[in-house]
PDB file of N, CA, C, O and CB in Angstrom:
ATOM      1  N   MET A   1      11.997   1.042  12.200  1.00  0.00           N
ATOM      2  CA  MET A   1      10.638   1.411  12.480  1.00  0.00           C
ATOM      3  C   MET A   1       9.676   0.640  11.591  1.00  0.00           C
ATOM      4  O   MET A   1       8.611   0.205  12.029  1.00  0.00           O
ATOM      5  CB  MET A   1      10.450   2.898  12.302  1.00  0.00           C
ATOM      6  N   ARG A   2      10.063   0.484  10.366  1.00  0.00           N
ATOM      7  CA  ARG A   2       9.182  -0.240   9.441  1.00  0.00           C
ATOM      8  C   ARG A   2       8.909  -1.646   9.955  1.00  0.00           C
ATOM      9  O   ARG A   2       7.765  -2.100   9.936  1.00  0.00           O
ATOM     10  CB  ARG A   2       9.805  -0.301   8.031  1.00  0.00           C
ATOM     11  N   ALA A   3       9.935  -2.332  10.410  1.00  0.00           N
ATOM     12  CA  ALA A   3       9.757  -3.698  10.883  1.00  0.00           C
ATOM     13  C   ALA A   3       9.016  -3.760  12.214  1.00  0.00           C
ATOM     14  O   ALA A   3       8.174  -4.636  12.413  1.00  0.00           O
ATOM     15  CB  ALA A   3      11.099  -4.373  11.015  1.00  0.00           C
ATOM     16  N   ARG A   4       9.321  -2.838  13.130  1.00  0.00           N
ATOM     17  CA  ARG A   4       8.707  -2.871  14.465  1.00  0.00           C
ATOM     18  C   ARG A   4       7.254  -2.440  14.460  1.00  0.00           C
ATOM     19  O   ARG A   4       6.459  -2.946  15.251  1.00  0.00           O
ATOM     20  CB  ARG A   4       9.479  -1.991  15.409  1.00  0.00           C
ATOM     21  N   LEU A   5       6.894  -1.517  13.586  1.00  0.00           N
ATOM     22  CA  LEU A   5       5.537  -0.979  13.599  1.00  0.00           C
ATOM     23  C   LEU A   5       4.731  -1.301  12.357  1.00  0.00           C
ATOM     24  O   LEU A   5       3.536  -1.012  12.305  1.00  0.00           O
ATOM     25  CB  LEU A   5       5.588   0.489  13.771  1.00  0.00           C
ATOM     26  N   GLY A   6       5.352  -1.883  11.372  1.00  0.00           N
ATOM     27  CA  GLY A   6       4.640  -2.141  10.133  1.00  0.00           C
ATOM     28  C   GLY A   6       4.359  -0.853   9.368  1.00  0.00           C
ATOM     29  O   GLY A   6       3.339  -0.729   8.689  1.00  0.00           O
ATOM     30  N   ALA A   7       5.277   0.103   9.487  1.00  0.00           N
ATOM     31  CA  ALA A   7       5.092   1.391   8.812  1.00  0.00           C
ATOM     32  C   ALA A   7       5.077   1.191   7.308  1.00  0.00           C
ATOM     33  O   ALA A   7       5.917   0.483   6.753  1.00  0.00           O
ATOM     34  CB  ALA A   7       6.201   2.388   9.210  1.00  0.00           C
ATOM     35  N   THR A   8       4.128   1.815   6.667  1.00  0.00           N
ATOM     36  CA  THR A   8       4.061   1.711   5.216  1.00  0.00           C
ATOM     37  C   THR A   8       4.966   2.728   4.546  1.00  0.00           C
ATOM     38  O   THR A   8       5.353   2.560   3.390  1.00  0.00           O
ATOM     39  CB  THR A   8       2.634   1.893   4.739  1.00  0.00           C
ATOM     40  N   GLU A   9       5.302   3.785   5.277  1.00  0.00           N
ATOM     41  CA  GLU A   9       6.180   4.822   4.731  1.00  0.00           C
ATOM     42  C   GLU A   9       7.012   5.406   5.859  1.00  0.00           C
ATOM     43  O   GLU A   9       6.467   5.803   6.889  1.00  0.00           O
ATOM     44  CB  GLU A   9       5.362   5.936   4.014  1.00  0.00           C
ATOM     45  N   VAL A  10       8.328   5.463   5.676  1.00  0.00           N
ATOM     46  CA  VAL A  10       9.224   6.060   6.664  1.00  0.00           C
ATOM     47  C   VAL A  10       9.971   7.188   5.971  1.00  0.00           C
ATOM     48  O   VAL A  10      10.660   6.974   4.974  1.00  0.00           O
ATOM     49  CB  VAL A  10      10.220   4.997   7.270  1.00  0.00           C
ATOM     50  N   GLU A  11       9.824   8.400   6.517  1.00  0.00           N
ATOM     51  CA  GLU A  11      10.500   9.573   5.962  1.00  0.00           C
ATOM     52  C   GLU A  11      11.525  10.055   6.981  1.00  0.00           C
ATOM     53  O   GLU A  11      11.167  10.366   8.117  1.00  0.00           O
ATOM     54  CB  GLU A  11       9.477  10.712   5.607  1.00  0.00           C
ATOM     55  N   VAL A  12      12.785  10.120   6.593  1.00  0.00           N
ATOM     56  CA  VAL A  12      13.832  10.617   7.479  1.00  0.00           C
ATOM     57  C   VAL A  12      13.727  12.137   7.530  1.00  0.00           C
ATOM     58  O   VAL A  12      13.752  12.808   6.498  1.00  0.00           O
ATOM     59  CB  VAL A  12      15.252  10.163   6.996  1.00  0.00           C
ATOM     60  N   VAL A  13      13.607  12.677   8.759  1.00  0.00           N
ATOM     61  CA  VAL A  13      13.533  14.123   8.947  1.00  0.00           C
ATOM     62  C   VAL A  13      14.922  14.669   9.238  1.00  0.00           C
ATOM     63  O   VAL A  13      15.335  15.662   8.638  1.00  0.00           O
ATOM     64  CB  VAL A  13      12.556  14.483  10.090  1.00  0.00           C
ATOM     65  N   ASP A  14      15.646  14.031  10.152  1.00  0.00           N
ATOM     66  CA  ASP A  14      17.042  14.351  10.445  1.00  0.00           C
ATOM     67  C   ASP A  14      17.672  13.107  11.053  1.00  0.00           C
ATOM     68  O   ASP A  14      17.068  12.036  11.021  1.00  0.00           O
ATOM     69  CB  ASP A  14      17.168  15.592  11.412  1.00  0.00           C
ATOM     70  N   GLU A  15      18.863  13.227  11.600  1.00  0.00           N
ATOM     71  CA  GLU A  15      19.552  12.023  12.078  1.00  0.00           C
ATOM     72  C   GLU A  15      18.912  11.408  13.324  1.00  0.00           C
ATOM     73  O   GLU A  15      19.232  10.273  13.677  1.00  0.00           O
ATOM     74  CB  GLU A  15      20.993  12.350  12.373  1.00  0.00           C
ATOM     75  N   ARG A  16      18.013  12.136  13.996  1.00  0.00           N
ATOM     76  CA  ARG A  16      17.351  11.606  15.187  1.00  0.00           C
ATOM     77  C   ARG A  16      15.839  11.499  15.049  1.00  0.00           C
ATOM     78  O   ARG A  16      15.165  11.062  15.982  1.00  0.00           O
ATOM     79  CB  ARG A  16      17.675  12.466  16.363  1.00  0.00           C
ATOM     80  N   THR A  17      15.298  11.890  13.903  1.00  0.00           N
ATOM     81  CA  THR A  17      13.843  11.981  13.754  1.00  0.00           C
ATOM     82  C   THR A  17      13.392  11.359  12.443  1.00  0.00           C
ATOM     83  O   THR A  17      14.047  11.502  11.411  1.00  0.00           O
ATOM     84  CB  THR A  17      13.384  13.440  13.827  1.00  0.00           C
ATOM     85  N   CYS A  18      12.254  10.662  12.505  1.00  0.00           N
ATOM     86  CA  CYS A  18      11.629  10.159  11.288  1.00  0.00           C
ATOM     87  C   CYS A  18      10.124  10.343  11.401  1.00  0.00           C
ATOM     88  O   CYS A  18       9.583  10.494  12.497  1.00  0.00           O
ATOM     89  CB  CYS A  18      11.990   8.665  11.045  1.00  0.00           C
ATOM     90  N   ARG A  19       9.472  10.329  10.279  1.00  0.00           N
ATOM     91  CA  ARG A  19       8.011  10.451  10.220  1.00  0.00           C
ATOM     92  C   ARG A  19       7.484   9.142   9.638  1.00  0.00           C
ATOM     93  O   ARG A  19       7.960   8.670   8.606  1.00  0.00           O
ATOM     94  CB  ARG A  19       7.552  11.705   9.349  1.00  0.00           C
ATOM     95  N   LEU A  20       6.494   8.568  10.317  1.00  0.00           N
ATOM     96  CA  LEU A  20       5.937   7.294   9.893  1.00  0.00           C
ATOM     97  C   LEU A  20       4.508   7.464   9.419  1.00  0.00           C
ATOM     98  O   LEU A  20       3.768   8.304   9.930  1.00  0.00           O
ATOM     99  CB  LEU A  20       5.999   6.280  11.025  1.00  0.00           C
ATOM    100  N   ARG A  21       4.132   6.676   8.456  1.00  0.00           N
ATOM    101  CA  ARG A  21       2.737   6.567   8.049  1.00  0.00           C
ATOM    102  C   ARG A  21       2.344   5.122   8.327  1.00  0.00           C
ATOM    103  O   ARG A  21       2.916   4.182   7.776  1.00  0.00           O
ATOM    104  CB  ARG A  21       2.517   6.967   6.517  1.00  0.00           C
ATOM    105  N   LEU A  22       1.352   4.974   9.197  1.00  0.00           N
ATOM    106  CA  LEU A  22       0.950   3.658   9.657  1.00  0.00           C
ATOM    107  C   LEU A  22      -0.501   3.398   9.327  1.00  0.00           C
ATOM    108  O   LEU A  22      -1.312   4.322   9.265  1.00  0.00           O
ATOM    109  CB  LEU A  22       1.184   3.517  11.149  1.00  0.00           C
ATOM    110  N   THR A  23      -0.821   2.144   9.116  1.00  0.00           N
ATOM    111  CA  THR A  23      -2.214   1.759   8.889  1.00  0.00           C
ATOM    112  C   THR A  23      -2.517   0.538   9.743  1.00  0.00           C
ATOM    113  O   THR A  23      -1.998  -0.550   9.496  1.00  0.00           O
ATOM    114  CB  THR A  23      -2.488   1.466   7.375  1.00  0.00           C
ATOM    115  N   ASP A  24      -3.352   0.727  10.740  1.00  0.00           N
ATOM    116  CA  ASP A  24      -3.799  -0.363  11.603  1.00  0.00           C
ATOM    117  C   ASP A  24      -4.869   0.190  12.523  1.00  0.00           C
ATOM    118  O   ASP A  24      -5.328   1.317  12.334  1.00  0.00           O
ATOM    119  CB  ASP A  24      -2.612  -0.983  12.420  1.00  0.00           C
ATOM    120  N   THR A  25      -5.271  -0.588  13.515  1.00  0.00           N
ATOM    121  CA  THR A  25      -6.300  -0.109  14.433  1.00  0.00           C
ATOM    122  C   THR A  25      -5.724   0.958  15.359  1.00  0.00           C
ATOM    123  O   THR A  25      -4.516   1.007  15.592  1.00  0.00           O
ATOM    124  CB  THR A  25      -6.883  -1.276  15.253  1.00  0.00           C
ATOM    125  N   VAL A  26      -6.589   1.798  15.876  1.00  0.00           N
ATOM    126  CA  VAL A  26      -6.196   2.852  16.801  1.00  0.00           C
ATOM    127  C   VAL A  26      -5.486   2.251  18.017  1.00  0.00           C
ATOM    128  O   VAL A  26      -4.445   2.754  18.439  1.00  0.00           O
ATOM    129  CB  VAL A  26      -7.427   3.670  17.242  1.00  0.00           C
ATOM    130  N   GLU A  27      -6.038   1.198  18.568  1.00  0.00           N
ATOM    131  CA  GLU A  27      -5.470   0.562  19.755  1.00  0.00           C
ATOM    132  C   GLU A  27      -4.077  -0.006  19.470  1.00  0.00           C
ATOM    133  O   GLU A  27      -3.161   0.144  20.278  1.00  0.00           O
ATOM    134  CB  GLU A  27      -6.400  -0.551  20.256  1.00  0.00           C
ATOM    135  N   TYR A  28      -3.929  -0.648  18.333  1.00  0.00           N
ATOM    136  CA  TYR A  28      -2.633  -1.216  17.946  1.00  0.00           C
ATOM    137  C   TYR A  28      -1.590  -0.126  17.816  1.00  0.00           C
ATOM    138  O   TYR A  28      -0.487  -0.249  18.349  1.00  0.00           O
ATOM    139  CB  TYR A  28      -2.750  -1.991  16.627  1.00  0.00           C
ATOM    140  N   LEU A  29      -1.929   0.937  17.113  1.00  0.00           N
ATOM    141  CA  LEU A  29      -0.969   2.022  16.903  1.00  0.00           C
ATOM    142  C   LEU A  29      -0.562   2.665  18.215  1.00  0.00           C
ATOM    143  O   LEU A  29       0.625   2.890  18.453  1.00  0.00           O
ATOM    144  CB  LEU A  29      -1.551   3.074  15.971  1.00  0.00           C
ATOM    145  N   ALA A  30      -1.530   2.965  19.070  1.00  0.00           N
ATOM    146  CA  ALA A  30      -1.230   3.602  20.354  1.00  0.00           C
ATOM    147  C   ALA A  30      -0.333   2.704  21.205  1.00  0.00           C
ATOM    148  O   ALA A  30       0.661   3.166  21.765  1.00  0.00           O
ATOM    149  CB  ALA A  30      -2.531   3.927  21.113  1.00  0.00           C
ATOM    150  N   PHE A  31      -0.680   1.435  21.300  1.00  0.00           N
ATOM    151  CA  PHE A  31       0.106   0.499  22.100  1.00  0.00           C
ATOM    152  C   PHE A  31       1.551   0.440  21.616  1.00  0.00           C
ATOM    153  O   PHE A  31       2.482   0.543  22.414  1.00  0.00           O
ATOM    154  CB  PHE A  31      -0.519  -0.898  22.057  1.00  0.00           C
ATOM    155  N   HIS A  32       1.732   0.278  20.339  1.00  0.00           N
ATOM    156  CA  HIS A  32       3.089   0.120  19.816  1.00  0.00           C
ATOM    157  C   HIS A  32       3.892   1.409  19.860  1.00  0.00           C
ATOM    158  O   HIS A  32       5.112   1.360  20.016  1.00  0.00           O
ATOM    159  CB  HIS A  32       3.036  -0.387  18.401  1.00  0.00           C
ATOM    160  N   LEU A  33       3.254   2.544  19.729  1.00  0.00           N
ATOM    161  CA  LEU A  33       3.979   3.807  19.890  1.00  0.00           C
ATOM    162  C   LEU A  33       4.519   3.929  21.312  1.00  0.00           C
ATOM    163  O   LEU A  33       5.667   4.323  21.513  1.00  0.00           O
ATOM    164  CB  LEU A  33       3.065   5.008  19.557  1.00  0.00           C
ATOM    165  N   VAL A  34       3.698   3.594  22.284  1.00  0.00           N
ATOM    166  CA  VAL A  34       4.126   3.678  23.684  1.00  0.00           C
ATOM    167  C   VAL A  34       5.256   2.685  23.955  1.00  0.00           C
ATOM    168  O   VAL A  34       6.171   2.988  24.720  1.00  0.00           O
ATOM    169  CB  VAL A  34       2.934   3.409  24.636  1.00  0.00           C
ATOM    170  N   GLN A  35       5.204   1.520  23.345  1.00  0.00           N
ATOM    171  CA  GLN A  35       6.200   0.477  23.572  1.00  0.00           C
ATOM    172  C   GLN A  35       7.555   0.769  22.933  1.00  0.00           C
ATOM    173  O   GLN A  35       8.527   0.070  23.217  1.00  0.00           O
ATOM    174  CB  GLN A  35       5.685  -0.825  23.054  1.00  0.00           C
ATOM    175  N   LEU A  36       7.640   1.779  22.085  1.00  0.00           N
ATOM    176  CA  LEU A  36       8.914   2.082  21.422  1.00  0.00           C
ATOM    177  C   LEU A  36      10.009   2.484  22.404  1.00  0.00           C
ATOM    178  O   LEU A  36      11.191   2.256  22.147  1.00  0.00           O
ATOM    179  CB  LEU A  36       8.716   3.189  20.411  1.00  0.00           C
ATOM    180  N   GLY A  37       9.619   3.080  23.520  1.00  0.00           N
ATOM    181  CA  GLY A  37      10.621   3.494  24.503  1.00  0.00           C
ATOM    182  C   GLY A  37      11.351   4.766  24.118  1.00  0.00           C
ATOM    183  O   GLY A  37      12.488   4.981  24.538  1.00  0.00           O
ATOM    184  N   CYS A  38      10.713   5.607  23.327  1.00  0.00           N
ATOM    185  CA  CYS A  38      11.320   6.874  22.929  1.00  0.00           C
ATOM    186  C   CYS A  38      10.232   7.943  22.843  1.00  0.00           C
ATOM    187  O   CYS A  38       9.041   7.633  22.860  1.00  0.00           O
ATOM    188  CB  CYS A  38      12.067   6.733  21.568  1.00  0.00           C
ATOM    189  N   GLU A  39      10.648   9.186  22.754  1.00  0.00           N
ATOM    190  CA  GLU A  39       9.698  10.279  22.594  1.00  0.00           C
ATOM    191  C   GLU A  39       9.039  10.174  21.221  1.00  0.00           C
ATOM    192  O   GLU A  39       9.669   9.752  20.251  1.00  0.00           O
ATOM    193  CB  GLU A  39      10.400  11.655  22.767  1.00  0.00           C
ATOM    194  N   PHE A  40       7.766  10.562  21.148  1.00  0.00           N
ATOM    195  CA  PHE A  40       7.085  10.580  19.857  1.00  0.00           C
ATOM    196  C   PHE A  40       5.994  11.632  19.880  1.00  0.00           C
ATOM    197  O   PHE A  40       5.550  12.058  20.946  1.00  0.00           O
ATOM    198  CB  PHE A  40       6.497   9.191  19.518  1.00  0.00           C
ATOM    199  N   GLU A  41       5.571  12.041  18.713  1.00  0.00           N
ATOM    200  CA  GLU A  41       4.453  12.962  18.538  1.00  0.00           C
ATOM    201  C   GLU A  41       3.482  12.344  17.564  1.00  0.00           C
ATOM    202  O   GLU A  41       3.885  11.763  16.556  1.00  0.00           O
ATOM    203  CB  GLU A  41       4.930  14.355  18.041  1.00  0.00           C
ATOM    204  N   VAL A  42       2.196  12.466  17.862  1.00  0.00           N
ATOM    205  CA  VAL A  42       1.161  12.000  16.947  1.00  0.00           C
ATOM    206  C   VAL A  42       0.502  13.231  16.348  1.00  0.00           C
ATOM    207  O   VAL A  42      -0.017  14.078  17.075  1.00  0.00           O
ATOM    208  CB  VAL A  42       0.110  11.079  17.674  1.00  0.00           C
ATOM    209  N   HIS A  43       0.523  13.331  15.037  1.00  0.00           N
ATOM    210  CA  HIS A  43      -0.082  14.466  14.346  1.00  0.00           C
ATOM    211  C   HIS A  43      -1.491  14.141  13.860  1.00  0.00           C
ATOM    212  O   HIS A  43      -2.362  15.011  13.826  1.00  0.00           O
ATOM    213  CB  HIS A  43       0.790  14.891  13.170  1.00  0.00           C
ATOM    214  N   GLU A  44      -1.700  12.927  13.497  1.00  0.00           N
ATOM    215  CA  GLU A  44      -3.007  12.459  13.057  1.00  0.00           C
ATOM    216  C   GLU A  44      -2.952  10.948  12.965  1.00  0.00           C
ATOM    217  O   GLU A  44      -1.851  10.407  12.863  1.00  0.00           O
ATOM    218  CB  GLU A  44      -3.417  13.094  11.692  1.00  0.00           C
ATOM    219  N   PRO A  45      -4.014  10.261  12.991  1.00  0.00           N
ATOM    220  CA  PRO A  45      -5.388  10.734  13.018  1.00  0.00           C
ATOM    221  C   PRO A  45      -5.810  11.136  14.433  1.00  0.00           C
ATOM    222  O   PRO A  45      -5.202  10.723  15.421  1.00  0.00           O
ATOM    223  CB  PRO A  45      -6.324   9.659  12.473  1.00  0.00           C
ATOM    224  N   ARG A  46      -6.832  11.926  14.504  1.00  0.00           N
ATOM    225  CA  ARG A  46      -7.377  12.425  15.760  1.00  0.00           C
ATOM    226  C   ARG A  46      -7.764  11.273  16.684  1.00  0.00           C
ATOM    227  O   ARG A  46      -7.647  11.395  17.903  1.00  0.00           O
ATOM    228  CB  ARG A  46      -8.589  13.321  15.496  1.00  0.00           C
ATOM    229  N   GLU A  47      -8.222  10.165  16.121  1.00  0.00           N
ATOM    230  CA  GLU A  47      -8.650   9.021  16.923  1.00  0.00           C
ATOM    231  C   GLU A  47      -7.499   8.439  17.748  1.00  0.00           C
ATOM    232  O   GLU A  47      -7.714   7.989  18.873  1.00  0.00           O
ATOM    233  CB  GLU A  47      -9.236   7.942  16.020  1.00  0.00           C
ATOM    234  N   VAL A  48      -6.288   8.444  17.203  1.00  0.00           N
ATOM    235  CA  VAL A  48      -5.139   7.940  17.966  1.00  0.00           C
ATOM    236  C   VAL A  48      -4.848   8.888  19.125  1.00  0.00           C
ATOM    237  O   VAL A  48      -4.569   8.438  20.236  1.00  0.00           O
ATOM    238  CB  VAL A  48      -3.882   7.789  17.054  1.00  0.00           C
ATOM    239  N   LEU A  49      -4.911  10.188  18.878  1.00  0.00           N
ATOM    240  CA  LEU A  49      -4.709  11.166  19.951  1.00  0.00           C
ATOM    241  C   LEU A  49      -5.742  10.975  21.059  1.00  0.00           C
ATOM    242  O   LEU A  49      -5.394  10.988  22.240  1.00  0.00           O
ATOM    243  CB  LEU A  49      -4.787  12.601  19.396  1.00  0.00           C
ATOM    244  N   GLU A  50      -6.985  10.801  20.694  1.00  0.00           N
ATOM    245  CA  GLU A  50      -8.046  10.604  21.683  1.00  0.00           C
ATOM    246  C   GLU A  50      -7.821   9.327  22.484  1.00  0.00           C
ATOM    247  O   GLU A  50      -8.015   9.305  23.699  1.00  0.00           O
ATOM    248  CB  GLU A  50      -9.415  10.559  20.996  1.00  0.00           C
ATOM    249  N   HIS A  51      -7.414   8.267  21.799  1.00  0.00           N
ATOM    250  CA  HIS A  51      -7.176   7.001  22.495  1.00  0.00           C
ATOM    251  C   HIS A  51      -6.002   7.144  23.468  1.00  0.00           C
ATOM    252  O   HIS A  51      -6.077   6.646  24.592  1.00  0.00           O
ATOM    253  CB  HIS A  51      -6.900   5.864  21.479  1.00  0.00           C
ATOM    254  N   LEU A  52      -4.934   7.805  23.062  1.00  0.00           N
ATOM    255  CA  LEU A  52      -3.798   8.013  23.954  1.00  0.00           C
ATOM    256  C   LEU A  52      -4.203   8.842  25.170  1.00  0.00           C
ATOM    257  O   LEU A  52      -3.720   8.591  26.274  1.00  0.00           O
ATOM    258  CB  LEU A  52      -2.649   8.699  23.205  1.00  0.00           C
ATOM    259  N   ARG A  53      -5.078   9.822  24.983  1.00  0.00           N
ATOM    260  CA  ARG A  53      -5.573  10.609  26.131  1.00  0.00           C
ATOM    261  C   ARG A  53      -6.371   9.725  27.092  1.00  0.00           C
ATOM    262  O   ARG A  53      -6.234   9.853  28.309  1.00  0.00           O
ATOM    263  CB  ARG A  53      -6.455  11.790  25.641  1.00  0.00           C
ATOM    264  N   GLU A  54      -7.187   8.846  26.563  1.00  0.00           N
ATOM    265  CA  GLU A  54      -7.952   7.922  27.408  1.00  0.00           C
ATOM    266  C   GLU A  54      -7.020   7.018  28.209  1.00  0.00           C
ATOM    267  O   GLU A  54      -7.209   6.823  29.409  1.00  0.00           O
ATOM    268  CB  GLU A  54      -8.904   7.071  26.552  1.00  0.00           C
ATOM    269  N   VAL A  55      -6.018   6.472  27.534  1.00  0.00           N
ATOM    270  CA  VAL A  55      -5.055   5.592  28.202  1.00  0.00           C
ATOM    271  C   VAL A  55      -4.285   6.388  29.267  1.00  0.00           C
ATOM    272  O   VAL A  55      -4.046   5.888  30.366  1.00  0.00           O
ATOM    273  CB  VAL A  55      -4.070   4.959  27.163  1.00  0.00           C
ATOM    274  N   HIS A  56      -3.905   7.609  28.940  1.00  0.00           N
ATOM    275  CA  HIS A  56      -3.206   8.476  29.891  1.00  0.00           C
ATOM    276  C   HIS A  56      -4.061   8.650  31.150  1.00  0.00           C
ATOM    277  O   HIS A  56      -3.538   8.577  32.262  1.00  0.00           O
ATOM    278  CB  HIS A  56      -2.887   9.861  29.247  1.00  0.00           C
ATOM    279  N   GLY A  57      -5.346   8.876  30.991  1.00  0.00           N
ATOM    280  CA  GLY A  57      -6.235   9.023  32.139  1.00  0.00           C
ATOM    281  C   GLY A  57      -6.298   7.775  32.980  1.00  0.00           C
ATOM    282  O   GLY A  57      -6.257   7.849  34.208  1.00  0.00           O
ATOM    283  N   ARG A  58      -6.400   6.614  32.328  1.00  0.00           N
ATOM    284  CA  ARG A  58      -6.440   5.344  33.071  1.00  0.00           C
ATOM    285  C   ARG A  58      -5.156   5.089  33.845  1.00  0.00           C
ATOM    286  O   ARG A  58      -5.185   4.636  34.989  1.00  0.00           O
ATOM    287  CB  ARG A  58      -6.694   4.186  32.119  1.00  0.00           C
ATOM    288  N   ILE A  59      -4.027   5.387  33.204  1.00  0.00           N
ATOM    289  CA  ILE A  59      -2.740   5.199  33.868  1.00  0.00           C
ATOM    290  C   ILE A  59      -2.620   6.143  35.058  1.00  0.00           C
ATOM    291  O   ILE A  59      -2.158   5.745  36.127  1.00  0.00           O
ATOM    292  CB  ILE A  59      -1.576   5.428  32.880  1.00  0.00           C
ATOM    293  N   GLY A  60      -3.038   7.399  34.873  1.00  0.00           N
ATOM    294  CA  GLY A  60      -2.988   8.357  35.970  1.00  0.00           C
ATOM    295  C   GLY A  60      -3.824   7.920  37.150  1.00  0.00           C
ATOM    296  O   GLY A  60      -3.389   8.030  38.297  1.00  0.00           O
ATOM    297  N   ARG A  61      -5.026   7.423  36.882  1.00  0.00           N
ATOM    298  CA  ARG A  61      -5.903   6.941  37.952  1.00  0.00           C
ATOM    299  C   ARG A  61      -5.301   5.718  38.646  1.00  0.00           C
ATOM    300  O   ARG A  61      -5.429   5.572  39.862  1.00  0.00           O
ATOM    301  CB  ARG A  61      -7.295   6.597  37.391  1.00  0.00           C
ATOM    302  N   ALA A  62      -4.655   4.854  37.895  1.00  0.00           N
ATOM    303  CA  ALA A  62      -4.031   3.666  38.477  1.00  0.00           C
ATOM    304  C   ALA A  62      -2.861   4.046  39.385  1.00  0.00           C
ATOM    305  O   ALA A  62      -2.671   3.448  40.444  1.00  0.00           O
ATOM    306  CB  ALA A  62      -3.552   2.719  37.368  1.00  0.00           C
ATOM    307  N   ILE A  63      -2.092   5.025  38.975  1.00  0.00           N
ATOM    308  CA  ILE A  63      -0.923   5.455  39.756  1.00  0.00           C
ATOM    309  C   ILE A  63      -1.376   6.197  41.007  1.00  0.00           C
ATOM    310  O   ILE A  63      -0.832   5.987  42.091  1.00  0.00           O
ATOM    311  CB  ILE A  63       0.009   6.356  38.906  1.00  0.00           C
ATOM    312  N   ASP A  64      -2.370   7.061  40.853  1.00  0.00           N
ATOM    313  CA  ASP A  64      -2.827   7.882  41.978  1.00  0.00           C
ATOM    314  C   ASP A  64      -3.673   7.091  42.963  1.00  0.00           C
ATOM    315  O   ASP A  64      -3.922   7.536  44.084  1.00  0.00           O
ATOM    316  CB  ASP A  64      -3.620   9.069  41.470  1.00  0.00           C
ATOM    317  N   GLY A  65      -4.111   5.915  42.536  1.00  0.00           N
ATOM    318  CA  GLY A  65      -4.822   4.996  43.383  1.00  0.00           C
ATOM    319  C   GLY A  65      -6.186   5.429  43.753  1.00  0.00           C
ATOM    320  O   GLY A  65      -6.885   4.718  44.475  1.00  0.00           O
TER     321      GLY A  65
END
C-alpha cells in the first residue's frame, strides 16, 4: 500500500485490513482508492468522502444513461 498509494503511515489492523494515512490532493486519493480493486472505507477527511459521492453520482448517471 505504501508504494501504490504513497501512504505515509500504514497500520496493520488484522491479516486482511490495514489503515493508511495519506497526504495528497482529494482527487488523487479518491482515484487511487477506487483503482485498488478492493473494498475500502474512508473515515476522513470529509473532502474525500464528498468527492467520492460526486464521482458516484457521475458514474450512476453515465450508467443509467
